[in-house]
CHARMM internal coordinates of N, CA and C (Angstrom, degrees):
IC EDIT
DIST 1 N 1 CA 1.4407
DIST 1 CA 1 C 1.5321
ANGL 1 N 1 CA 1 C 109.00
DIST 1 C 2 N 1.3039
ANGL 1 CA 1 C 2 N 117.19
DIHE 1 N 1 CA 1 C 2 N 142.92
DIST 2 N 2 CA 1.4620
ANGL 1 C 2 N 2 CA 120.80
DIHE 1 CA 1 C 2 N 2 CA -179.96
DIST 2 CA 2 C 1.5178
ANGL 2 N 2 CA 2 C 111.34
DIHE 1 C 2 N 2 CA 2 C -73.31
DIST 2 C 3 N 1.3263
ANGL 2 CA 2 C 3 N 115.64
DIHE 2 N 2 CA 2 C 3 N 151.00
DIST 3 N 3 CA 1.4528
ANGL 2 C 3 N 3 CA 120.80
DIHE 2 CA 2 C 3 N 3 CA -177.68
DIST 3 CA 3 C 1.5261
ANGL 3 N 3 CA 3 C 111.31
DIHE 2 C 3 N 3 CA 3 C -64.56
DIST 3 C 4 N 1.3281
ANGL 3 CA 3 C 4 N 116.95
DIHE 3 N 3 CA 3 C 4 N -31.92
DIST 4 N 4 CA 1.4698
ANGL 3 C 4 N 4 CA 120.78
DIHE 3 CA 3 C 4 N 4 CA 178.94
DIST 4 CA 4 C 1.5326
ANGL 4 N 4 CA 4 C 110.95
DIHE 3 C 4 N 4 CA 4 C -63.80
DIST 4 C 5 N 1.3213
ANGL 4 CA 4 C 5 N 116.23
DIHE 4 N 4 CA 4 C 5 N -43.96
DIST 5 N 5 CA 1.4542
ANGL 4 C 5 N 5 CA 121.67
DIHE 4 CA 4 C 5 N 5 CA 177.93
DIST 5 CA 5 C 1.5217
ANGL 5 N 5 CA 5 C 110.90
DIHE 4 C 5 N 5 CA 5 C -65.09
DIST 5 C 6 N 1.3433
ANGL 5 CA 5 C 6 N 115.88
DIHE 5 N 5 CA 5 C 6 N -43.20
DIST 6 N 6 CA 1.4585
ANGL 5 C 6 N 6 CA 119.76
DIHE 5 CA 5 C 6 N 6 CA 178.87
DIST 6 CA 6 C 1.5271
ANGL 6 N 6 CA 6 C 111.48
DIHE 5 C 6 N 6 CA 6 C -64.24
DIST 6 C 7 N 1.3222
ANGL 6 CA 6 C 7 N 116.87
DIHE 6 N 6 CA 6 C 7 N -36.31
DIST 7 N 7 CA 1.4675
ANGL 6 C 7 N 7 CA 120.20
DIHE 6 CA 6 C 7 N 7 CA 178.15
DIST 7 CA 7 C 1.5253
ANGL 7 N 7 CA 7 C 110.74
DIHE 6 C 7 N 7 CA 7 C -64.08
DIST 7 C 8 N 1.3257
ANGL 7 CA 7 C 8 N 116.83
DIHE 7 N 7 CA 7 C 8 N -42.38
DIST 8 N 8 CA 1.4603
ANGL 7 C 8 N 8 CA 120.29
DIHE 7 CA 7 C 8 N 8 CA 178.17
DIST 8 CA 8 C 1.5308
ANGL 8 N 8 CA 8 C 111.48
DIHE 7 C 8 N 8 CA 8 C -64.51
DIST 8 C 9 N 1.3297
ANGL 8 CA 8 C 9 N 116.24
DIHE 8 N 8 CA 8 C 9 N -41.69
DIST 9 N 9 CA 1.4596
ANGL 8 C 9 N 9 CA 119.99
DIHE 8 CA 8 C 9 N 9 CA 178.55
DIST 9 CA 9 C 1.5298
ANGL 9 N 9 CA 9 C 111.18
DIHE 8 C 9 N 9 CA 9 C -66.85
DIST 9 C 10 N 1.3369
ANGL 9 CA 9 C 10 N 116.79
DIHE 9 N 9 CA 9 C 10 N -38.16
DIST 10 N 10 CA 1.4610
ANGL 9 C 10 N 10 CA 120.34
DIHE 9 CA 9 C 10 N 10 CA 177.97
DIST 10 CA 10 C 1.5195
ANGL 10 N 10 CA 10 C 111.01
DIHE 9 C 10 N 10 CA 10 C -64.93
DIST 10 C 11 N 1.3229
ANGL 10 CA 10 C 11 N 117.10
DIHE 10 N 10 CA 10 C 11 N -40.23
DIST 11 N 11 CA 1.4556
ANGL 10 C 11 N 11 CA 120.70
DIHE 10 CA 10 C 11 N 11 CA 177.22
DIST 11 CA 11 C 1.5307
ANGL 11 N 11 CA 11 C 110.75
DIHE 10 C 11 N 11 CA 11 C -64.70
DIST 11 C 12 N 1.3159
ANGL 11 CA 11 C 12 N 117.41
DIHE 11 N 11 CA 11 C 12 N -41.98
DIST 12 N 12 CA 1.4668
ANGL 11 C 12 N 12 CA 120.73
DIHE 11 CA 11 C 12 N 12 CA 177.03
DIST 12 CA 12 C 1.5273
ANGL 12 N 12 CA 12 C 110.53
DIHE 11 C 12 N 12 CA 12 C -63.82
DIST 12 C 13 N 1.3317
ANGL 12 CA 12 C 13 N 116.89
DIHE 12 N 12 CA 12 C 13 N -38.30
DIST 13 N 13 CA 1.4583
ANGL 12 C 13 N 13 CA 120.35
DIHE 12 CA 12 C 13 N 13 CA 177.71
DIST 13 CA 13 C 1.5148
ANGL 13 N 13 CA 13 C 112.09
DIHE 12 C 13 N 13 CA 13 C -64.73
DIST 13 C 14 N 1.3257
ANGL 13 CA 13 C 14 N 116.62
DIHE 13 N 13 CA 13 C 14 N -41.48
DIST 14 N 14 CA 1.4695
ANGL 13 C 14 N 14 CA 120.44
DIHE 13 CA 13 C 14 N 14 CA 176.50
DIST 14 CA 14 C 1.5245
ANGL 14 N 14 CA 14 C 110.86
DIHE 13 C 14 N 14 CA 14 C -62.93
DIST 14 C 15 N 1.3227
ANGL 14 CA 14 C 15 N 116.63
DIHE 14 N 14 CA 14 C 15 N -44.11
DIST 15 N 15 CA 1.4601
ANGL 14 C 15 N 15 CA 120.38
DIHE 14 CA 14 C 15 N 15 CA 178.77
DIST 15 CA 15 C 1.5256
ANGL 15 N 15 CA 15 C 110.63
DIHE 14 C 15 N 15 CA 15 C -61.16
DIST 15 C 16 N 1.3450
ANGL 15 CA 15 C 16 N 116.65
DIHE 15 N 15 CA 15 C 16 N -41.56
DIST 16 N 16 CA 1.4614
ANGL 15 C 16 N 16 CA 120.32
DIHE 15 CA 15 C 16 N 16 CA 178.51
DIST 16 CA 16 C 1.5261
ANGL 16 N 16 CA 16 C 111.12
DIHE 15 C 16 N 16 CA 16 C -62.35
DIST 16 C 17 N 1.3355
ANGL 16 CA 16 C 17 N 117.02
DIHE 16 N 16 CA 16 C 17 N -46.82
DIST 17 N 17 CA 1.4638
ANGL 16 C 17 N 17 CA 120.34
DIHE 16 CA 16 C 17 N 17 CA -177.40
DIST 17 CA 17 C 1.5247
ANGL 17 N 17 CA 17 C 111.08
DIHE 16 C 17 N 17 CA 17 C -59.71
DIST 17 C 18 N 1.3416
ANGL 17 CA 17 C 18 N 116.38
DIHE 17 N 17 CA 17 C 18 N -46.38
DIST 18 N 18 CA 1.4534
ANGL 17 C 18 N 18 CA 118.78
DIHE 17 CA 17 C 18 N 18 CA -179.41
DIST 18 CA 18 C 1.5295
ANGL 18 N 18 CA 18 C 112.27
DIHE 17 C 18 N 18 CA 18 C -70.57
DIST 18 C 19 N 1.3180
ANGL 18 CA 18 C 19 N 117.95
DIHE 18 N 18 CA 18 C 19 N -33.04
DIST 19 N 19 CA 1.4640
ANGL 18 C 19 N 19 CA 120.58
DIHE 18 CA 18 C 19 N 19 CA 176.31
DIST 19 CA 19 C 1.5348
ANGL 19 N 19 CA 19 C 110.47
DIHE 18 C 19 N 19 CA 19 C -66.25
DIST 19 C 20 N 1.3318
ANGL 19 CA 19 C 20 N 116.86
DIHE 19 N 19 CA 19 C 20 N -40.26
DIST 20 N 20 CA 1.4623
ANGL 19 C 20 N 20 CA 119.97
DIHE 19 CA 19 C 20 N 20 CA 178.44
DIST 20 CA 20 C 1.5315
ANGL 20 N 20 CA 20 C 110.76
DIHE 19 C 20 N 20 CA 20 C -66.16
DIST 20 C 21 N 1.3367
ANGL 20 CA 20 C 21 N 116.72
DIHE 20 N 20 CA 20 C 21 N -40.01
DIST 21 N 21 CA 1.4633
ANGL 20 C 21 N 21 CA 119.56
DIHE 20 CA 20 C 21 N 21 CA 177.39
DIST 21 CA 21 C 1.5279
ANGL 21 N 21 CA 21 C 111.33
DIHE 20 C 21 N 21 CA 21 C -64.72
DIST 21 C 22 N 1.3272
ANGL 21 CA 21 C 22 N 116.40
DIHE 21 N 21 CA 21 C 22 N -40.90
DIST 22 N 22 CA 1.4632
ANGL 21 C 22 N 22 CA 120.64
DIHE 21 CA 21 C 22 N 22 CA 178.43
DIST 22 CA 22 C 1.5178
ANGL 22 N 22 CA 22 C 110.85
DIHE 21 C 22 N 22 CA 22 C -64.45
DIST 22 C 23 N 1.3295
ANGL 22 CA 22 C 23 N 117.16
DIHE 22 N 22 CA 22 C 23 N -43.85
DIST 23 N 23 CA 1.4629
ANGL 22 C 23 N 23 CA 120.82
DIHE 22 CA 22 C 23 N 23 CA 178.82
DIST 23 CA 23 C 1.5199
ANGL 23 N 23 CA 23 C 111.04
DIHE 22 C 23 N 23 CA 23 C -61.80
DIST 23 C 24 N 1.3212
ANGL 23 CA 23 C 24 N 117.36
DIHE 23 N 23 CA 23 C 24 N -40.20
DIST 24 N 24 CA 1.4592
ANGL 23 C 24 N 24 CA 120.66
DIHE 23 CA 23 C 24 N 24 CA 179.50
DIST 24 CA 24 C 1.5276
ANGL 24 N 24 CA 24 C 111.01
DIHE 23 C 24 N 24 CA 24 C -69.26
DIST 24 C 25 N 1.3247
ANGL 24 CA 24 C 25 N 117.09
DIHE 24 N 24 CA 24 C 25 N -32.62
DIST 25 N 25 CA 1.4632
ANGL 24 C 25 N 25 CA 120.52
DIHE 24 CA 24 C 25 N 25 CA 178.30
DIST 25 CA 25 C 1.5286
ANGL 25 N 25 CA 25 C 111.01
DIHE 24 C 25 N 25 CA 25 C -72.02
DIST 25 C 26 N 1.3190
ANGL 25 CA 25 C 26 N 116.41
DIHE 25 N 25 CA 25 C 26 N -45.28
DIST 26 N 26 CA 1.4548
ANGL 25 C 26 N 26 CA 119.88
DIHE 25 CA 25 C 26 N 26 CA -177.41
DIST 26 CA 26 C 1.5327
ANGL 26 N 26 CA 26 C 112.84
DIHE 25 C 26 N 26 CA 26 C -74.36
DIST 26 C 27 N 1.3056
ANGL 26 CA 26 C 27 N 116.67
DIHE 26 N 26 CA 26 C 27 N -37.73
DIST 27 N 27 CA 1.4650
ANGL 26 C 27 N 27 CA 121.92
DIHE 26 CA 26 C 27 N 27 CA -178.26
DIST 27 CA 27 C 1.5291
ANGL 27 N 27 CA 27 C 108.31
DIHE 26 C 27 N 27 CA 27 C -119.41
DIST 27 C 28 N 1.3108
ANGL 27 CA 27 C 28 N 115.95
DIHE 27 N 27 CA 27 C 28 N 74.26
DIST 28 N 28 CA 1.4653
ANGL 27 C 28 N 28 CA 121.35
DIHE 27 CA 27 C 28 N 28 CA -174.91
DIST 28 CA 28 C 1.5336
ANGL 28 N 28 CA 28 C 110.82
DIHE 27 C 28 N 28 CA 28 C -55.93
DIST 28 C 29 N 1.3260
ANGL 28 CA 28 C 29 N 115.08
DIHE 28 N 28 CA 28 C 29 N 128.99
DIST 29 N 29 CA 1.4530
ANGL 28 C 29 N 29 CA 120.93
DIHE 28 CA 28 C 29 N 29 CA 178.36
DIST 29 CA 29 C 1.5135
ANGL 29 N 29 CA 29 C 114.51
DIHE 28 C 29 N 29 CA 29 C 88.74
DIST 29 C 30 N 1.3389
ANGL 29 CA 29 C 30 N 117.59
DIHE 29 N 29 CA 29 C 30 N 7.37
DIST 30 N 30 CA 1.4619
ANGL 29 C 30 N 30 CA 119.55
DIHE 29 CA 29 C 30 N 30 CA -178.63
DIST 30 CA 30 C 1.5331
ANGL 30 N 30 CA 30 C 111.13
DIHE 29 C 30 N 30 CA 30 C -66.78
DIST 30 C 31 N 1.3140
ANGL 30 CA 30 C 31 N 117.31
DIHE 30 N 30 CA 30 C 31 N -25.88
DIST 31 N 31 CA 1.4703
ANGL 30 C 31 N 31 CA 121.00
DIHE 30 CA 30 C 31 N 31 CA -179.29
DIST 31 CA 31 C 1.5331
ANGL 31 N 31 CA 31 C 111.74
DIHE 30 C 31 N 31 CA 31 C -99.32
DIST 31 C 32 N 1.3124
ANGL 31 CA 31 C 32 N 117.46
DIHE 31 N 31 CA 31 C 32 N 24.49
DIST 32 N 32 CA 1.4605
ANGL 31 C 32 N 32 CA 121.46
DIHE 31 CA 31 C 32 N 32 CA -178.75
DIST 32 CA 32 C 1.5309
ANGL 32 N 32 CA 32 C 113.45
DIHE 31 C 32 N 32 CA 32 C -69.94
DIST 32 C 33 N 1.3335
ANGL 32 CA 32 C 33 N 120.40
DIHE 32 N 32 CA 32 C 33 N -40.14
DIST 33 N 33 CA 1.4794
ANGL 32 C 33 N 33 CA 118.76
DIHE 32 CA 32 C 33 N 33 CA 178.72
DIST 33 CA 33 C 1.5324
ANGL 33 N 33 CA 33 C 111.40
DIHE 32 C 33 N 33 CA 33 C -58.97
DIST 33 C 34 N 1.3072
ANGL 33 CA 33 C 34 N 115.72
DIHE 33 N 33 CA 33 C 34 N 134.43
DIST 34 N 34 CA 1.4645
ANGL 33 C 34 N 34 CA 121.39
DIHE 33 CA 33 C 34 N 34 CA -174.97
DIST 34 CA 34 C 1.5342
ANGL 34 N 34 CA 34 C 114.23
DIHE 33 C 34 N 34 CA 34 C -55.62
DIST 34 C 35 N 1.3285
ANGL 34 CA 34 C 35 N 119.89
DIHE 34 N 34 CA 34 C 35 N -44.63
DIST 35 N 35 CA 1.4788
ANGL 34 C 35 N 35 CA 117.71
DIHE 34 CA 34 C 35 N 35 CA -179.82
DIST 35 CA 35 C 1.5285
ANGL 35 N 35 CA 35 C 112.28
DIHE 34 C 35 N 35 CA 35 C -64.05
DIST 35 C 36 N 1.3198
ANGL 35 CA 35 C 36 N 116.75
DIHE 35 N 35 CA 35 C 36 N -38.67
DIST 36 N 36 CA 1.4632
ANGL 35 C 36 N 36 CA 119.91
DIHE 35 CA 35 C 36 N 36 CA 179.43
DIST 36 CA 36 C 1.5302
ANGL 36 N 36 CA 36 C 110.62
DIHE 35 C 36 N 36 CA 36 C -68.72
DIST 36 C 37 N 1.3167
ANGL 36 CA 36 C 37 N 116.75
DIHE 36 N 36 CA 36 C 37 N -40.61
DIST 37 N 37 CA 1.4665
ANGL 36 C 37 N 37 CA 120.49
DIHE 36 CA 36 C 37 N 37 CA 177.49
DIST 37 CA 37 C 1.5300
ANGL 37 N 37 CA 37 C 110.03
DIHE 36 C 37 N 37 CA 37 C -63.30
DIST 37 C 38 N 1.3208
ANGL 37 CA 37 C 38 N 116.88
DIHE 37 N 37 CA 37 C 38 N -40.80
DIST 38 N 38 CA 1.4641
ANGL 37 C 38 N 38 CA 120.58
DIHE 37 CA 37 C 38 N 38 CA 177.97
DIST 38 CA 38 C 1.5206
ANGL 38 N 38 CA 38 C 112.10
DIHE 37 C 38 N 38 CA 38 C -63.67
DIST 38 C 39 N 1.3293
ANGL 38 CA 38 C 39 N 116.16
DIHE 38 N 38 CA 38 C 39 N -39.29
DIST 39 N 39 CA 1.4653
ANGL 38 C 39 N 39 CA 119.67
DIHE 38 CA 38 C 39 N 39 CA 177.99
DIST 39 CA 39 C 1.5207
ANGL 39 N 39 CA 39 C 110.98
DIHE 38 C 39 N 39 CA 39 C -65.49
DIST 39 C 40 N 1.3275
ANGL 39 CA 39 C 40 N 117.10
DIHE 39 N 39 CA 39 C 40 N -40.99
DIST 40 N 40 CA 1.4633
ANGL 39 C 40 N 40 CA 121.25
DIHE 39 CA 39 C 40 N 40 CA 179.29
DIST 40 CA 40 C 1.5278
ANGL 40 N 40 CA 40 C 110.37
DIHE 39 C 40 N 40 CA 40 C -64.42
DIST 40 C 41 N 1.3191
ANGL 40 CA 40 C 41 N 116.96
DIHE 40 N 40 CA 40 C 41 N -43.83
DIST 41 N 41 CA 1.4651
ANGL 40 C 41 N 41 CA 120.64
DIHE 40 CA 40 C 41 N 41 CA 178.86
DIST 41 CA 41 C 1.5295
ANGL 41 N 41 CA 41 C 110.28
DIHE 40 C 41 N 41 CA 41 C -63.41
DIST 41 C 42 N 1.3200
ANGL 41 CA 41 C 42 N 117.25
DIHE 41 N 41 CA 41 C 42 N -43.67
DIST 42 N 42 CA 1.4648
ANGL 41 C 42 N 42 CA 120.85
DIHE 41 CA 41 C 42 N 42 CA 178.64
DIST 42 CA 42 C 1.5180
ANGL 42 N 42 CA 42 C 112.12
DIHE 41 C 42 N 42 CA 42 C -61.25
DIST 42 C 43 N 1.3350
ANGL 42 CA 42 C 43 N 117.03
DIHE 42 N 42 CA 42 C 43 N -42.50
DIST 43 N 43 CA 1.4574
ANGL 42 C 43 N 43 CA 120.37
DIHE 42 CA 42 C 43 N 43 CA 178.63
DIST 43 CA 43 C 1.5273
ANGL 43 N 43 CA 43 C 111.31
DIHE 42 C 43 N 43 CA 43 C -68.51
DIST 43 C 44 N 1.3358
ANGL 43 CA 43 C 44 N 117.84
DIHE 43 N 43 CA 43 C 44 N -34.29
DIST 44 N 44 CA 1.4639
ANGL 43 C 44 N 44 CA 120.41
DIHE 43 CA 43 C 44 N 44 CA 175.73
DIST 44 CA 44 C 1.5273
ANGL 44 N 44 CA 44 C 110.83
DIHE 43 C 44 N 44 CA 44 C -64.82
DIST 44 C 45 N 1.3118
ANGL 44 CA 44 C 45 N 117.20
DIHE 44 N 44 CA 44 C 45 N -41.36
DIST 45 N 45 CA 1.4701
ANGL 44 C 45 N 45 CA 120.60
DIHE 44 CA 44 C 45 N 45 CA 177.76
DIST 45 CA 45 C 1.5298
ANGL 45 N 45 CA 45 C 109.93
DIHE 44 C 45 N 45 CA 45 C -64.41
DIST 45 C 46 N 1.3263
ANGL 45 CA 45 C 46 N 117.24
DIHE 45 N 45 CA 45 C 46 N -43.10
DIST 46 N 46 CA 1.4575
ANGL 45 C 46 N 46 CA 121.17
DIHE 45 CA 45 C 46 N 46 CA 178.32
DIST 46 CA 46 C 1.5274
ANGL 46 N 46 CA 46 C 110.95
DIHE 45 C 46 N 46 CA 46 C -61.32
DIST 46 C 47 N 1.3319
ANGL 46 CA 46 C 47 N 117.49
DIHE 46 N 46 CA 46 C 47 N -41.82
DIST 47 N 47 CA 1.4691
ANGL 46 C 47 N 47 CA 121.02
DIHE 46 CA 46 C 47 N 47 CA 177.94
DIST 47 CA 47 C 1.5287
ANGL 47 N 47 CA 47 C 110.30
DIHE 46 C 47 N 47 CA 47 C -63.08
DIST 47 C 48 N 1.3258
ANGL 47 CA 47 C 48 N 117.41
DIHE 47 N 47 CA 47 C 48 N -39.18
DIST 48 N 48 CA 1.4653
ANGL 47 C 48 N 48 CA 120.84
DIHE 47 CA 47 C 48 N 48 CA 177.91
DIST 48 CA 48 C 1.5218
ANGL 48 N 48 CA 48 C 112.34
DIHE 47 C 48 N 48 CA 48 C -64.95
DIST 48 C 49 N 1.3190
ANGL 48 CA 48 C 49 N 116.81
DIHE 48 N 48 CA 48 C 49 N -40.60
DIST 49 N 49 CA 1.4649
ANGL 48 C 49 N 49 CA 121.06
DIHE 48 CA 48 C 49 N 49 CA 178.46
DIST 49 CA 49 C 1.5275
ANGL 49 N 49 CA 49 C 110.48
DIHE 48 C 49 N 49 CA 49 C -65.56
DIST 49 C 50 N 1.3165
ANGL 49 CA 49 C 50 N 117.23
DIHE 49 N 49 CA 49 C 50 N -40.05
DIST 50 N 50 CA 1.4711
ANGL 49 C 50 N 50 CA 121.18
DIHE 49 CA 49 C 50 N 50 CA 177.29
DIST 50 CA 50 C 1.5297
ANGL 50 N 50 CA 50 C 110.07
DIHE 49 C 50 N 50 CA 50 C -62.63
DIST 50 C 51 N 1.3344
ANGL 50 CA 50 C 51 N 117.37
DIHE 50 N 50 CA 50 C 51 N -41.71
DIST 51 N 51 CA 1.4700
ANGL 50 C 51 N 51 CA 120.38
DIHE 50 CA 50 C 51 N 51 CA 177.91
DIST 51 CA 51 C 1.5233
ANGL 51 N 51 CA 51 C 110.46
DIHE 50 C 51 N 51 CA 51 C -62.07
DIST 51 C 52 N 1.3187
ANGL 51 CA 51 C 52 N 116.65
DIHE 51 N 51 CA 51 C 52 N -43.06
DIST 52 N 52 CA 1.4582
ANGL 51 C 52 N 52 CA 120.81
DIHE 51 CA 51 C 52 N 52 CA 178.68
DIST 52 CA 52 C 1.5291
ANGL 52 N 52 CA 52 C 110.82
DIHE 51 C 52 N 52 CA 52 C -60.73
DIST 52 C 53 N 1.3296
ANGL 52 CA 52 C 53 N 116.96
DIHE 52 N 52 CA 52 C 53 N -46.05
DIST 53 N 53 CA 1.4663
ANGL 52 C 53 N 53 CA 120.57
DIHE 52 CA 52 C 53 N 53 CA 179.00
DIST 53 CA 53 C 1.5276
ANGL 53 N 53 CA 53 C 111.67
DIHE 52 C 53 N 53 CA 53 C -62.46
DIST 53 C 54 N 1.3314
ANGL 53 CA 53 C 54 N 116.52
DIHE 53 N 53 CA 53 C 54 N -38.39
DIST 54 N 54 CA 1.4567
ANGL 53 C 54 N 54 CA 120.00
DIHE 53 CA 53 C 54 N 54 CA 178.33
DIST 54 CA 54 C 1.5239
ANGL 54 N 54 CA 54 C 111.20
DIHE 53 C 54 N 54 CA 54 C -62.92
DIST 54 C 55 N 1.3252
ANGL 54 CA 54 C 55 N 117.22
DIHE 54 N 54 CA 54 C 55 N -47.00
DIST 55 N 55 CA 1.4635
ANGL 54 C 55 N 55 CA 119.22
DIHE 54 CA 54 C 55 N 55 CA -178.13
DIST 55 CA 55 C 1.5234
ANGL 55 N 55 CA 55 C 112.37
DIHE 54 C 55 N 55 CA 55 C -69.79
DIST 55 C 56 N 1.3221
ANGL 55 CA 55 C 56 N 118.02
DIHE 55 N 55 CA 55 C 56 N -30.98
DIST 56 N 56 CA 1.4647
ANGL 55 C 56 N 56 CA 120.22
DIHE 55 CA 55 C 56 N 56 CA 174.28
DIST 56 CA 56 C 1.5248
ANGL 56 N 56 CA 56 C 110.77
DIHE 55 C 56 N 56 CA 56 C -67.01
DIST 56 C 57 N 1.3337
ANGL 56 CA 56 C 57 N 117.21
DIHE 56 N 56 CA 56 C 57 N -41.46
DIST 57 N 57 CA 1.4665
ANGL 56 C 57 N 57 CA 120.48
DIHE 56 CA 56 C 57 N 57 CA 177.14
DIST 57 CA 57 C 1.5265
ANGL 57 N 57 CA 57 C 110.73
DIHE 56 C 57 N 57 CA 57 C -65.62
DIST 57 C 58 N 1.3266
ANGL 57 CA 57 C 58 N 116.54
DIHE 57 N 57 CA 57 C 58 N -38.30
DIST 58 N 58 CA 1.4600
ANGL 57 C 58 N 58 CA 121.08
DIHE 57 CA 57 C 58 N 58 CA 177.81
DIST 58 CA 58 C 1.5226
ANGL 58 N 58 CA 58 C 110.33
DIHE 57 C 58 N 58 CA 58 C -63.75
DIST 58 C 59 N 1.3248
ANGL 58 CA 58 C 59 N 116.26
DIHE 58 N 58 CA 58 C 59 N -42.10
DIST 59 N 59 CA 1.4691
ANGL 58 C 59 N 59 CA 120.68
DIHE 58 CA 58 C 59 N 59 CA 178.27
DIST 59 CA 59 C 1.5180
ANGL 59 N 59 CA 59 C 110.83
DIHE 58 C 59 N 59 CA 59 C -62.60
DIST 59 C 60 N 1.3286
ANGL 59 CA 59 C 60 N 117.12
DIHE 59 N 59 CA 59 C 60 N -45.05
DIST 60 N 60 CA 1.4613
ANGL 59 C 60 N 60 CA 120.91
DIHE 59 CA 59 C 60 N 60 CA -179.77
DIST 60 CA 60 C 1.5221
ANGL 60 N 60 CA 60 C 112.58
DIHE 59 C 60 N 60 CA 60 C -63.14
DIST 60 C 61 N 1.3318
ANGL 60 CA 60 C 61 N 116.11
DIHE 60 N 60 CA 60 C 61 N -36.50
DIST 61 N 61 CA 1.4634
ANGL 60 C 61 N 61 CA 119.23
DIHE 60 CA 60 C 61 N 61 CA -175.30
DIST 61 CA 61 C 1.5252
ANGL 61 N 61 CA 61 C 112.91
DIHE 60 C 61 N 61 CA 61 C -80.11
DIST 61 C 62 N 1.3244
ANGL 61 CA 61 C 62 N 117.92
DIHE 61 N 61 CA 61 C 62 N -37.57
DIST 62 N 62 CA 1.4596
ANGL 61 C 62 N 62 CA 119.62
DIHE 61 CA 61 C 62 N 62 CA -170.25
DIST 62 CA 62 C 1.5216
ANGL 62 N 62 CA 62 C 115.54
DIHE 61 C 62 N 62 CA 62 C -109.19
DIST 62 C 63 N 1.3199
ANGL 62 CA 62 C 63 N 119.54
DIHE 62 N 62 CA 62 C 63 N -17.80
DIST 63 N 63 CA 1.4668
ANGL 62 C 63 N 63 CA 120.74
DIHE 62 CA 62 C 63 N 63 CA 177.76
DIST 63 CA 63 C 1.5116
ANGL 63 N 63 CA 63 C 109.43
DIHE 62 C 63 N 63 CA 63 C -88.57
DIST 63 C 64 N 1.3304
ANGL 63 CA 63 C 64 N 117.15
DIHE 63 N 63 CA 63 C 64 N 132.48
DIST 64 N 64 CA 1.4555
ANGL 63 C 64 N 64 CA 119.55
DIHE 63 CA 63 C 64 N 64 CA 176.49
DIST 64 CA 64 C 1.5291
ANGL 64 N 64 CA 64 C 110.68
DIHE 63 C 64 N 64 CA 64 C -60.72
DIST 64 C 65 N 1.3180
ANGL 64 CA 64 C 65 N 116.07
DIHE 64 N 64 CA 64 C 65 N 152.42
DIST 65 N 65 CA 1.4688
ANGL 64 C 65 N 65 CA 121.86
DIHE 64 CA 64 C 65 N 65 CA -176.11
DIST 65 CA 65 C 1.5259
ANGL 65 N 65 CA 65 C 112.52
DIHE 64 C 65 N 65 CA 65 C -54.82
DIST 65 C 66 N 1.3344
ANGL 65 CA 65 C 66 N 117.89
DIHE 65 N 65 CA 65 C 66 N -41.13
DIST 66 N 66 CA 1.4686
ANGL 65 C 66 N 66 CA 120.79
DIHE 65 CA 65 C 66 N 66 CA -176.91
DIST 66 CA 66 C 1.5134
ANGL 66 N 66 CA 66 C 114.67
DIHE 65 C 66 N 66 CA 66 C -77.20
DIST 66 C 67 N 1.3447
ANGL 66 CA 66 C 67 N 118.23
DIHE 66 N 66 CA 66 C 67 N -16.98
DIST 67 N 67 CA 1.4660
ANGL 66 C 67 N 67 CA 121.49
DIHE 66 CA 66 C 67 N 67 CA -176.43
DIST 67 CA 67 C 1.5084
ANGL 67 N 67 CA 67 C 113.96
DIHE 66 C 67 N 67 CA 67 C -99.54
DIST 67 C 68 N 1.3039
ANGL 67 CA 67 C 68 N 117.72
DIHE 67 N 67 CA 67 C 68 N 6.64
DIST 68 N 68 CA 1.4746
ANGL 67 C 68 N 68 CA 119.61
DIHE 67 CA 67 C 68 N 68 CA 179.48
DIST 68 CA 68 C 1.5060
ANGL 68 N 68 CA 68 C 110.26
DIHE 67 C 68 N 68 CA 68 C -77.19
DIST 68 C 69 N 1.3331
ANGL 68 CA 68 C 69 N 116.23
DIHE 68 N 68 CA 68 C 69 N 144.02
DIST 69 N 69 CA 1.4782
ANGL 68 C 69 N 69 CA 118.99
DIHE 68 CA 68 C 69 N 69 CA 179.14
DIST 69 CA 69 C 1.5111
ANGL 69 N 69 CA 69 C 112.14
DIHE 68 C 69 N 69 CA 69 C -69.98
END
COOR INIT
IC SEED 1 N 1 CA 1 C
IC BUILD
């Protein structure tokens, strides 16, 4: 996947995470039903995986071959 696409997905994932936190803060208990809570957890995991893929692609593109961990 291209880094540009991953950057857009990572930004969308960040927006989702903060929107979910804001919704839970403003409407306490909105994610109480088990299916909805499961969907939120699954989307949070997906957003985390997208962030990981973005930073790995960033490392591959901008870090010199000899300086990679």
